[in-house]
C-alpha atoms as one frame of an Amber mdcrd trajectory, in Angstrom:
protein
 150.476  80.784  99.418 147.337  81.458  97.353 144.315  79.184  97.582 142.600
  78.152  94.357 138.884  77.338  94.161 136.588  76.441  91.269 134.194  79.078
  89.948 130.706  77.905  91.004 129.365  78.749  87.545 131.953  77.553  84.997
 134.335  75.514  87.190 137.378  77.524  86.020 140.152  77.756  88.666 140.025
  81.038  90.603 142.677  82.413  92.957 141.097  83.311  96.310 142.714  86.648
  97.060 141.518  90.187  97.894 142.424  91.470  94.423 139.818  89.154  92.872
 136.704  91.301  93.293 134.439  88.608  91.792 135.482  85.743  94.087 134.331
  83.023  94.309 133.458  83.653  90.647 136.071  84.020  87.928 134.513  87.097
  86.316 131.561  89.468  86.385 129.734  87.389  83.760 129.668  84.272  85.965
 128.656  86.386  88.966 125.727  87.903  87.048 124.588  84.513  85.705 124.416
  83.247  89.290 122.573  86.364  90.472 120.047  85.925  87.661 119.464  82.310
  88.696 118.687  83.423  92.260 116.356  86.164  90.974 114.531  83.622  88.777
 114.229  81.345  91.841 116.267  78.610  90.157 118.342  78.390  93.369 116.709
  77.991  96.759 117.874  77.576 100.332 116.605  74.344 101.836 114.225  74.506
 104.754 110.763  75.614 105.713 110.046  79.280 105.002 109.232  81.386 108.040
 106.388  83.074 106.140 104.188  81.670 103.385 104.288  84.923 101.445 106.354
  87.969 102.282 103.602  90.259 101.015 100.735  88.479 102.808  98.191  90.455
 104.801  98.979  88.582 108.001 102.600  89.646 107.803 101.663  93.238 107.077
  99.418  93.257 110.178 102.300  92.143 112.399 104.540  94.919 111.142 102.102
  97.737 111.938
């Protein structure tokens, strides 16, 4: 039995199976749209960040 989920981008039904290399997306286009949204910081994970700025001087000092 194959499970069907909705593509997070376009809501089209997608079969959840190993042959679907873009799962949970329906196609490469939807996958890339989602990736672009993360890169543009349109999506965020809720919670308090561990560091204020990844490139801050205080962080760099702790890594040396």
